[in-house]
C-alpha positions in Angstrom: -4.0 -24.7 4.3 -5.0 -21.9 1.8 -2.2 -19.6 0.7 -2.8 -15.9 1.0 -3.6 -14.4 -2.4 -1.7 -11.1 -2.1 0.6 -9.9 0.6 -0.1 -6.5 2.1 2.9 -4.2 2.5 2.5 -1.4 5.0 5.6 0.8 5.6 5.3 2.7 8.9 8.8 4.0 8.8 7.6 7.6 8.4 4.5 7.5 10.6 6.2 9.5 13.3 6.5 12.4 10.7 2.8 12.3 9.8 1.8 15.0 12.3 4.8 17.2 11.3 3.2 17.7 7.9 0.0 19.3 9.2 -0.9 22.9 8.7 -2.1 25.2 11.5 -5.5 24.2 12.8 -5.5 20.6 11.5 -6.1 17.8 13.9 -3.3 15.4 14.9 -3.4 11.9 13.5 -3.6 9.0 15.9 -0.4 7.0 15.3 -0.8 4.7 18.3 -0.1 1.0 18.0 -3.8 0.2 18.5 -4.7 2.6 15.6 -2.0 1.1 13.4 -3.5 -2.4 14.1 -7.0 -1.1 13.1 -5.7 0.4 9.9 -3.7 -2.7 9.0 -6.8 -4.9 9.6 -8.9 -2.6 7.3 -6.2 -2.5 4.6 -6.0 -6.3 4.7 -9.7 -6.7 4.3 -9.8 -4.2 1.4 -6.9 -5.9 -0.3 -8.7 -9.3 -0.1 -11.8 -7.6 -1.6 -9.8 -6.1 -4.4 -8.2 -9.4 -5.2 -11.6 -11.1 -5.3 -13.1 -8.5 -7.5 -10.1 -8.5 -9.9 -10.3 -12.3 -10.2 -14.0 -12.1 -11.0 -13.5 -9.4 -13.7 -10.2 -10.6 -15.2 -9.0 -14.1 -14.5 -5.3 -13.3 -15.1 -3.7 -12.5 -11.8 -2.1 -9.1 -11.4 1.5 -9.1 -10.2 1.6 -5.6 -8.9 -1.0 -3.0 -7.7 0.0 0.5 -6.6 -2.7 2.6 -4.9 -2.0 6.3 -4.4 -4.3 8.5 -2.4 -3.4 12.2 -2.5 -5.3 13.6 0.5 -4.5 17.3 -0.3 -5.9 17.1 -3.9 -8.5 14.4 -3.1 -7.2 12.3 -6.0 -6.9 8.6 -6.1 -4.7 6.7 -8.6 -4.3 3.0 -9.2 -1.5 1.5 -11.3 -1.2 -2.2 -11.9 0.8 -4.7 -13.9 0.3 -8.2 -15.2 3.9 -8.9 -16.1 6.4 -10.4 -13.7 8.3 -7.4 -12.3 10.1 -8.5 -9.2 9.3 -12.2 -8.8 12.5 -13.5 -10.3 14.8 -11.0 -8.7 17.4 -12.9 -6.7 18.0 -10.1 -4.2 15.0 -7.9 -3.8 12.2 -8.8 -1.5 8.8 -7.1 -1.1 10.1 -4.7 1.5 12.9 -3.5 -0.9 10.3 -2.9 -3.7 8.0 -1.0 -1.4 10.9 1.1 -0.1 11.9 2.0 -3.7 8.4 3.0 -4.5 7.9 5.2 -1.4 11.3 6.9 -2.2 10.2 7.5 -5.8 7.0 9.1 -4.6 8.8 11.1 -2.0 11.1 12.8 -4.5 8.3 13.7 -6.9 
């Protein structure tokens, strides 16, 4: 059985607050379970395409990719690492790492 190349981490802890951040006149976001499944499916597909493209361009496997899309400024940023960052941590798992990253972005 083929092992997945890259896990996708989706943190929906704050999805219930998404519509609270809207300005007057902005449309509400669909945060239903069906919509979440659609978004997760699209993100998984995109992640697989990113991994495939990265392997074609650079044979060394990235250990971390952080994608940030700032909707209000229409800016997109990608940060990536090739060094082992968390793999050897005896305590942290992927959810812990994602949680720390989201918290760091939130306080910026």
